[in-house]
Rosetta silent file (secondary structure, phi, psi, omega in degrees, C-alpha in Angstrom):
SEQUENCE: MSHPQPVLWNSAQSVHLACEHLRTLGPRWQALLDHIGECQHQTHPHREPYEALMRAVAYQQLTTRAGDAMIRRLLDAFSPDGQVFPSAEQIAASEKDALRQCGFSTRKAETLHLIAQGARDGLVPTREQALTMDDDTLIERLSTLKGIGRWTVEMYLIYGLERMDIMPLDDLGIRLGLCYLHQRDAIPLRRELAELSLPCQPFRTVAAWYLWRSPMMPDYADFKSRLKTSNRKG
SCORE:     score description
SCORE:     0.000 S_00000001
   1 L     0.000  127.424 -179.847   99.333  132.166  110.004 S_00000001
   2 L   -85.464  152.810  179.419  100.891  130.565  113.083 S_00000001
   3 L  -122.306  146.380  178.196  100.105  127.028  114.159 S_00000001
   4 L   -66.663  148.068  176.123  100.164  125.564  117.683 S_00000001
   5 L   -65.609  133.582 -179.611  103.074  123.354  118.573 S_00000001
   6 L   -67.274  145.572  174.997  102.073  119.668  118.308 S_00000001
   7 L   -83.052  128.621 -173.789  101.762  117.676  121.501 S_00000001
   8 E  -104.628  151.547  177.513  104.258  114.809  121.392 S_00000001
   9 L   -85.166   85.751 -167.884  104.130  111.272  122.725 S_00000001
  10 L  -121.987    3.746  179.683  107.279  111.687  124.772 S_00000001
  11 L  -167.174  158.187  175.059  106.871  110.019  128.139 S_00000001
  12 H   -62.717  -30.268  179.182  104.949  107.514  130.209 S_00000001
  13 H   -64.411  -37.883  179.848  103.731  110.498  132.211 S_00000001
  14 H   -66.609  -35.872  177.259  102.041  111.974  129.131 S_00000001
  15 H   -66.855  -41.417  177.927  100.203  108.684  128.536 S_00000001
  16 H   -60.926  -45.322  178.993   99.095  108.642  132.172 S_00000001
  17 H   -61.968  -38.987  179.351   97.802  112.207  131.875 S_00000001
  18 H   -62.679  -46.072 -179.140   95.955  111.257  128.682 S_00000001
  19 H   -65.485  -38.392  177.212   94.221  108.308  130.330 S_00000001
  20 H   -63.399  -39.022  177.742   93.287  110.388  133.345 S_00000001
  21 H   -64.191  -45.207 -179.048   91.779  112.965  131.026 S_00000001
  22 H   -61.835  -33.554  179.558   89.760  110.347  129.108 S_00000001
  23 H   -65.780  -24.412  179.587   88.383  109.026  132.380 S_00000001
  24 L   -76.848   -7.812 -174.095   86.865  112.436  133.077 S_00000001
  25 L   -85.199    0.097  175.123   84.738  112.159  129.923 S_00000001
  26 L   129.416  168.698 -174.484   82.174  109.849  131.492 S_00000001
  27 H   -63.926  -27.807 -179.800   81.423  106.284  132.600 S_00000001
  28 H   -72.318  -38.863  173.156   81.594  104.780  129.101 S_00000001
  29 H   -65.117  -41.121  178.185   85.143  106.011  128.612 S_00000001
  30 H   -60.063  -44.238 -179.682   85.990  104.777  132.094 S_00000001
  31 H   -63.479  -39.788  179.459   84.585  101.330  131.286 S_00000001
  32 H   -63.133  -46.743 -179.905   86.553  101.178  128.023 S_00000001
  33 H   -65.328  -40.159  179.846   89.846  102.028  129.718 S_00000001
  34 H   -64.041  -41.530 -176.408   89.175   99.620  132.585 S_00000001
  35 H   -72.910  -41.480 -176.932   88.357   96.729  130.243 S_00000001
  36 H   -77.514  -35.513  179.844   91.229   97.274  127.788 S_00000001
  37 L    91.058 -160.172 -175.002   93.821   98.071  130.421 S_00000001
  38 L   -60.269  138.882  177.807   97.099   99.923  130.067 S_00000001
  39 L   -68.566  124.333 -177.221   97.744  101.688  126.772 S_00000001
  40 L  -113.080   31.148 -177.800  100.365   99.709  124.833 S_00000001
  41 L   -57.140  128.588 -179.812  100.750  102.085  121.885 S_00000001
  42 L  -114.717  129.330  179.551  103.965  101.368  119.953 S_00000001
  43 L  -113.046  169.233  178.798  105.618  103.998  117.749 S_00000001
  44 L  -132.042   68.134 -170.955  108.491  103.915  115.233 S_00000001
  45 L   -70.369   -9.881 -177.937  110.085  107.346  115.626 S_00000001
  46 L   -81.967  -13.112 -172.700  113.344  106.391  113.871 S_00000001
  47 L   -79.587  139.194  173.353  111.755  106.037  110.428 S_00000001
  48 L   -70.333  152.036 -179.190  112.134  108.666  107.743 S_00000001
  49 H   -54.431  -41.194 -177.607  108.850  110.003  106.325 S_00000001
  50 H   -63.446  -38.125  178.428  109.348  108.362  102.938 S_00000001
  51 H   -67.885  -44.542 -179.078  109.803  104.942  104.584 S_00000001
  52 H   -61.651  -40.955  179.188  106.825  105.432  106.880 S_00000001
  53 H   -65.977  -41.073  178.625  104.610  106.472  103.972 S_00000001
  54 H   -63.734  -40.835  177.693  105.703  103.488  101.886 S_00000001
  55 H   -64.355  -39.934  179.848  104.972  101.136  104.750 S_00000001
  56 H   -64.014  -38.321  178.241  101.552  102.741  105.209 S_00000001
  57 H   -60.172  -39.061 -179.158  100.776  102.230  101.501 S_00000001
  58 H   -59.139  -33.593 -175.150  101.503   98.514  101.899 S_00000001
  59 H   -93.554   -3.455 -179.829   98.777   98.227  104.545 S_00000001
  60 L   -59.223  121.853  175.048   96.114  100.287  102.754 S_00000001
  61 L    59.899   26.719  178.791   92.909   98.220  102.569 S_00000001
  62 L  -132.270  162.859  174.739   94.761   95.050  103.586 S_00000001
  63 L   -72.946  161.803  177.600   95.147   92.936  106.704 S_00000001
  64 H   -59.494  -40.743 -178.774   98.205   93.358  108.887 S_00000001
  65 H   -62.408  -43.151 -179.856   99.459   89.923  107.812 S_00000001
  66 H   -65.937  -41.775  178.131   99.205   90.800  104.111 S_00000001
  67 H   -63.963  -42.570  177.590  100.955   94.134  104.646 S_00000001
  68 H   -57.973  -42.120 -178.295  103.718   92.474  106.666 S_00000001
  69 H   -64.746  -40.265  179.306  104.298   89.975  103.845 S_00000001
  70 H   -65.242  -42.676  178.589  104.602   92.735  101.250 S_00000001
  71 H   -64.546  -40.368  179.134  107.122   94.660  103.340 S_00000001
  72 H   -61.958  -43.602  179.079  109.138   91.489  103.919 S_00000001
  73 H   -66.561  -34.791  177.483  109.293   90.785  100.180 S_00000001
  74 H   -63.969  -45.234  178.500  110.276   94.410   99.537 S_00000001
  75 H   -62.675  -44.465 -179.518  113.169   94.157  102.003 S_00000001
  76 H   -63.028  -34.329 -176.376  114.298   90.836  100.557 S_00000001
  77 H   -76.599  -31.643 -171.683  114.212   92.233   97.022 S_00000001
  78 H  -113.395  -11.857 -177.454  116.156   95.449   97.659 S_00000001
  79 L  -115.374  130.107 -178.770  118.348   94.785  100.697 S_00000001
  80 L   -55.283  -37.856 -179.073  121.327   92.377  100.631 S_00000001
  81 L  -103.891    3.447  179.553  120.545   91.134  104.141 S_00000001
  82 L    69.017   19.968 -176.508  116.793   91.682  103.987 S_00000001
  83 L  -118.360  -35.679 -174.711  116.990   94.104  106.899 S_00000001
  84 L   -87.927  129.776  179.632  117.667   97.608  105.568 S_00000001
  85 L   -67.726  136.585 -178.428  114.732   99.474  104.067 S_00000001
  86 L   -60.241  147.573 -179.455  115.439  100.435  100.435 S_00000001
  87 L   -76.312  164.722  176.668  116.454  104.024   99.815 S_00000001
  88 H   -60.390  -35.910  178.878  114.350  106.516   97.917 S_00000001
  89 H   -63.964  -40.293  178.651  116.904  106.307   95.091 S_00000001
  90 H   -63.452  -45.881 -178.491  116.472  102.528   94.869 S_00000001
  91 H   -66.825  -43.027 -179.058  112.687  102.723   94.717 S_00000001
  92 H   -61.971  -33.841 -177.862  112.674  105.602   92.223 S_00000001
  93 H   -87.300   -7.302 -174.751  115.003  103.661   89.907 S_00000001
  94 L   -78.433  156.205  173.024  113.131  100.371   90.225 S_00000001
  95 L   -80.584  146.279  179.100  110.786   98.902   87.638 S_00000001
  96 H   -62.751  -29.721  177.704  107.142   98.745   88.612 S_00000001
  97 H   -61.625  -36.360  179.708  107.193   95.032   87.804 S_00000001
  98 H   -64.921  -36.285  178.370  109.760   94.534   90.584 S_00000001
  99 H   -74.043  -36.707  177.463  107.382   96.180   93.051 S_00000001
 100 H   -64.525  -33.237  177.196  104.421   94.172   91.770 S_00000001
 101 L   -66.937  -20.047  175.568  106.425   91.010   92.391 S_00000001
 102 L   -83.271   -6.337  178.574  106.593   92.115   96.037 S_00000001
 103 L   109.727   -4.553 -179.796  102.769   92.123   96.108 S_00000001
 104 L   -77.152  137.355  175.476  102.072   95.793   95.408 S_00000001
 105 L   -68.020  168.651  177.299   99.265   96.536   92.972 S_00000001
 106 H   -58.062  -42.305  179.707   99.977   98.674   89.915 S_00000001
 107 H   -64.086  -44.102 -179.362   98.414  101.653   91.696 S_00000001
 108 H   -68.783  -36.127  177.157  100.438  101.116   94.861 S_00000001
 109 H   -61.677  -40.896  177.000  103.651  100.626   92.864 S_00000001
 110 H   -63.027  -40.256  179.185  103.009  103.998   91.204 S_00000001
 111 H   -64.133  -40.855  177.663  102.456  105.579   94.618 S_00000001
 112 H   -60.174  -42.607  177.175  105.771  104.185   95.899 S_00000001
 113 H   -60.595  -41.997 -179.545  107.542  105.743   92.918 S_00000001
 114 H   -66.388  -38.659  176.977  105.878  109.091   93.614 S_00000001
 115 H   -62.962  -45.617 -179.835  106.887  108.968   97.288 S_00000001
 116 H   -62.468  -43.854  178.177  110.480  108.175   96.345 S_00000001
 117 H   -64.467  -38.456  177.958  110.565  110.963   93.774 S_00000001
 118 H   -63.557  -36.400  177.765  109.015  113.332   96.315 S_00000001
 119 H   -66.923  -39.043  179.107  111.747  112.454   98.809 S_00000001
 120 H   -70.920  -34.824 -176.351  114.423  113.200   96.225 S_00000001
 121 H   -86.599  -11.111  179.357  112.751  116.455   95.113 S_00000001
 122 L    98.105   -4.864  176.904  112.072  117.730   98.636 S_00000001
 123 L   -65.630  -43.902  174.084  108.281  117.405   98.600 S_00000001
 124 L   -86.288  114.155 -175.060  108.519  114.617  101.175 S_00000001
 125 L   -71.161  161.966  169.497  110.470  116.188  104.048 S_00000001
 126 L   -72.938  166.563  177.782  113.227  114.559  106.010 S_00000001
 127 H   -60.642  -40.794  179.850  112.387  113.493  109.545 S_00000001
 128 H   -59.885  -41.333  178.072  114.323  116.481  110.891 S_00000001
 129 H   -69.090  -42.396 -177.183  112.222  118.819  108.756 S_00000001
 130 H   -61.985  -32.685 -179.411  108.949  117.053  109.575 S_00000001
 131 L   -62.714  -23.651 -178.428  109.574  117.485  113.295 S_00000001
 132 L   -92.597   -3.149 -174.007  109.340  121.264  112.831 S_00000001
 133 L  -103.098  145.902  179.548  106.060  121.128  110.859 S_00000001
 134 L   -82.056  167.552 -174.527  102.555  121.149  112.309 S_00000001
 135 H   -58.215  -50.266 -175.366   99.977  118.438  111.635 S_00000001
 136 H   -63.017  -38.824  179.366   97.826  120.353  109.145 S_00000001
 137 H   -63.718  -43.866  179.202  100.807  121.454  107.079 S_00000001
 138 H   -65.063  -42.415  179.366  102.094  117.905  106.778 S_00000001
 139 H   -61.741  -46.955 -178.896   98.655  116.552  105.894 S_00000001
 140 H   -63.798  -41.700 -176.130   98.135  119.209  103.213 S_00000001
 141 H   -71.151  -48.552 -174.665  101.636  118.778  101.753 S_00000001
 142 H   -77.331  -23.843  178.375  101.863  115.006  101.665 S_00000001
 143 L   -71.214   -8.715  175.899   98.275  114.518  100.506 S_00000001
 144 L   -73.777  -15.245  176.591   99.256  116.097   97.186 S_00000001
 145 L   -74.953  127.682  178.561  100.962  112.791   96.337 S_00000001
 146 L   -59.932  129.239 -179.252   98.665  110.581   94.279 S_00000001
 147 L    93.016   -6.180  178.320   97.642  107.577   96.382 S_00000001
 148 L  -111.977  111.339  178.373   98.389  109.328   99.691 S_00000001
 149 L  -104.933 -177.344 -178.110   95.283  110.482  101.514 S_00000001
 150 H   -57.617  -42.520 -178.079   94.661  112.068  104.873 S_00000001
 151 H   -59.000  -44.250 -178.272   94.463  108.678  106.653 S_00000001
 152 H   -62.217  -43.066  179.080   97.906  107.630  105.417 S_00000001
 153 H   -67.064  -38.669  178.617   99.507  110.864  106.610 S_00000001
 154 H   -63.287  -35.307  176.272   97.720  110.603  109.944 S_00000001
 155 H   -62.880  -37.072  176.480   99.175  107.122  110.438 S_00000001
 156 H   -67.943  -41.744  178.420  102.613  108.657  109.961 S_00000001
 157 H   -60.020  -38.468 -178.406  101.827  111.447  112.405 S_00000001
 158 H   -73.658  -52.144 -170.026  100.761  108.865  114.990 S_00000001
 159 H   -94.247  -26.639 -178.242  103.426  106.205  114.546 S_00000001
 160 L   -95.630  -41.172 -177.862  106.333  108.079  112.971 S_00000001
 161 L  -103.403   -2.706  175.153  106.220  111.517  114.571 S_00000001
 162 L    58.011   38.526  176.661  104.514  110.448  117.825 S_00000001
 163 E   -73.210  140.402 -168.920  101.930  113.223  117.680 S_00000001
 164 L   -94.795  -12.008 -170.945   99.582  113.008  120.642 S_00000001
 165 L  -126.751   53.390 -179.871   96.429  114.651  119.304 S_00000001
 166 L  -113.853  128.411  176.291   95.486  112.813  116.092 S_00000001
 167 L  -125.161  100.405 -176.535   92.025  111.342  115.517 S_00000001
 168 L   -75.640   87.011 -172.574   91.850  109.598  112.096 S_00000001
 169 L   -71.170  -11.897  175.901   88.156  110.100  111.406 S_00000001
 170 L   -84.367   -3.776  179.717   88.353  108.425  107.986 S_00000001
 171 L   -84.398  125.746 -176.375   89.207  105.134  109.719 S_00000001
 172 H   -61.356  -38.392  179.458   86.165  102.853  109.988 S_00000001
 173 H   -61.675  -37.405  177.760   87.308  101.456  113.341 S_00000001
 174 H   -69.615  -43.076 -179.784   87.480  104.957  114.781 S_00000001
 175 H   -61.308  -44.912  178.456   84.092  105.905  113.378 S_00000001
 176 H   -66.647  -39.333  179.514   82.494  102.794  114.831 S_00000001
 177 H   -61.379  -42.313  177.763   84.306  103.294  118.128 S_00000001
 178 H   -64.806  -40.235  177.534   82.961  106.815  118.493 S_00000001
 179 H   -64.183  -39.205  178.038   79.445  105.601  117.683 S_00000001
 180 H   -63.529  -48.694 -177.687   79.821  102.847  120.268 S_00000001
 181 H   -63.119  -34.983 -175.596   81.076  105.209  122.977 S_00000001
 182 L  -101.489   10.830  172.624   78.337  107.735  122.287 S_00000001
 183 L    55.662   46.993  174.325   75.616  105.111  121.785 S_00000001
 184 L   -93.067  143.895  179.718   74.712  106.100  118.241 S_00000001
 185 L   -97.354    0.343  176.177   72.736  103.670  116.108 S_00000001
 186 L  -150.615  150.950 -179.572   74.058  105.086  112.832 S_00000001
 187 L   -77.581  118.444 -178.249   77.361  106.607  111.747 S_00000001
 188 L   -77.548  178.296  177.713   76.907  110.384  111.578 S_00000001
 189 L   -65.783  160.332 -176.334   78.569  112.786  109.157 S_00000001
 190 H   -57.411  -37.916 -179.392   82.266  113.531  109.538 S_00000001
 191 H   -59.907  -42.599 -179.936   81.574  116.961  111.051 S_00000001
 192 H   -70.030  -37.642  176.543   79.606  115.432  113.900 S_00000001
 193 H   -60.329  -41.438  178.102   82.229  112.734  114.414 S_00000001
 194 H   -61.170  -40.894  178.582   84.839  115.478  114.726 S_00000001
 195 H   -64.489  -38.016  178.453   82.694  117.198  117.348 S_00000001
 196 H   -64.594  -28.523 -177.849   82.370  113.935  119.282 S_00000001
 197 H   -84.746  -16.597 -173.453   86.170  113.647  119.357 S_00000001
 198 H   -57.813  -40.132  179.797   86.821  117.213  120.553 S_00000001
 199 H   -60.839  -17.770 -179.509   86.520  116.459  124.299 S_00000001
 200 H   -78.296  -12.035  178.962   89.463  114.049  123.897 S_00000001
 201 L   -60.512  146.349   -0.824   91.813  116.922  123.058 S_00000001
 202 L   -95.542   34.563 -175.024   94.773  117.211  123.439 S_00000001
 203 L  -124.085   38.939 -173.668   95.116  113.433  123.706 S_00000001
 204 H   -68.110  -23.194  176.142   93.161  112.157  120.717 S_00000001
 205 H   -64.731  -43.673  177.634   95.877  109.696  119.691 S_00000001
 206 H   -64.603  -41.360  177.096   95.469  107.846  122.988 S_00000001
 207 H   -59.646  -42.288  179.544   91.702  108.005  122.564 S_00000001
 208 H   -61.596  -40.891  179.611   92.073  106.517  119.064 S_00000001
 209 H   -57.596  -42.256  178.779   94.173  103.657  120.451 S_00000001
 210 H   -74.396  -38.157  179.031   91.331  102.725  122.797 S_00000001
 211 H   -61.601  -37.649  176.995   88.602  103.291  120.202 S_00000001
 212 L   -60.367  -22.999 -177.106   90.325  100.799  117.889 S_00000001
 213 L  -102.805    8.192  178.890   89.911   98.245  120.674 S_00000001
 214 H   -60.639  -27.552  176.010   86.257   98.934  121.417 S_00000001
 215 H   -60.505  -13.904  178.164   85.244   95.654  119.650 S_00000001
 216 H   -79.714   -9.188 -178.051   86.728   93.884  122.700 S_00000001
 217 L   -72.179  143.619 -176.134   83.978   95.315  124.914 S_00000001
 218 L   -58.420  -32.189 -176.473   81.329   92.796  126.090 S_00000001
 219 L   -99.467   12.135 -177.076   78.410   94.804  124.672 S_00000001
 220 H   -68.212  -37.423  179.983   80.038   95.700  121.342 S_00000001
 221 H   -61.760  -39.268  177.442   78.280   92.889  119.437 S_00000001
 222 H   -64.131  -40.174  176.721   74.911   94.217  120.591 S_00000001
 223 H   -60.464  -47.400 -179.752   75.914   97.680  119.384 S_00000001
 224 H   -62.075  -36.786  178.733   76.901   96.331  115.947 S_00000001
 225 H   -63.225  -44.064  178.023   73.602   94.479  115.734 S_00000001
 226 H   -64.741  -38.663 -179.580   71.676   97.686  116.423 S_00000001
 227 H   -63.907  -44.751  179.225   73.824   99.565  113.946 S_00000001
 228 H   -63.124  -42.246  179.291   73.137   97.048  111.159 S_00000001
 229 H   -62.073  -43.461  179.813   69.418   97.106  111.930 S_00000001
 230 H   -62.946  -41.810 -179.192   69.407  100.902  111.847 S_00000001
 231 H   -65.487  -37.610  177.539   71.285  100.949  108.542 S_00000001
 232 H   -64.652  -40.549  178.915   68.805   98.518  106.967 S_00000001
 233 H   -65.595  -34.213 -179.659   65.892  100.693  108.096 S_00000001
 234 L   -74.018    0.000    0.000   67.616  103.737  106.632 S_00000001
């Protein structure tokens, strides 16, 4: 079965085209783009998949500050100058206690070991290999690692491989953002959320960037209030 070539985040022109497309989706999208301003999406295309996945694990269910601190301690523990990310061989050979001392839970330490082993065994592709693979294939392949779910792989697709058409529907901020844009008083099932995101194709990554910032909108608090009221009634 053939897969379409992924759309890449490769130029300022592509971002401009994405924003112009989102503006055609109606006045609420226009208001969101106008209020938030220029898209400032930052990617890290130089990172190998194993590093990107390990970094994503650090931030799972944590604040950005907490994740940053864990990564800093990891670098300090494994790199002589605290700058070079540890290799897959270093992580695979490390004791789980050493990772826990960096702030990783027992479960996350186990996941880091599995990622490192996957990189050595070929399950986790190199960046060069990943560039030739489509989104669904990467999600299916990397999600076989215990502790790595669809959301984690999608974060890599967005920030590591610069894919332009990713909508992480398992992310609460995205789910709430879609409900806000479409004036829903309750979060619908995933299938309906996916349908709501379809008009954003092929620029769903840019749409996600703006949806994450929907709490900055002046009427977002009123939306959350209605949502909570609706959930209590349900």
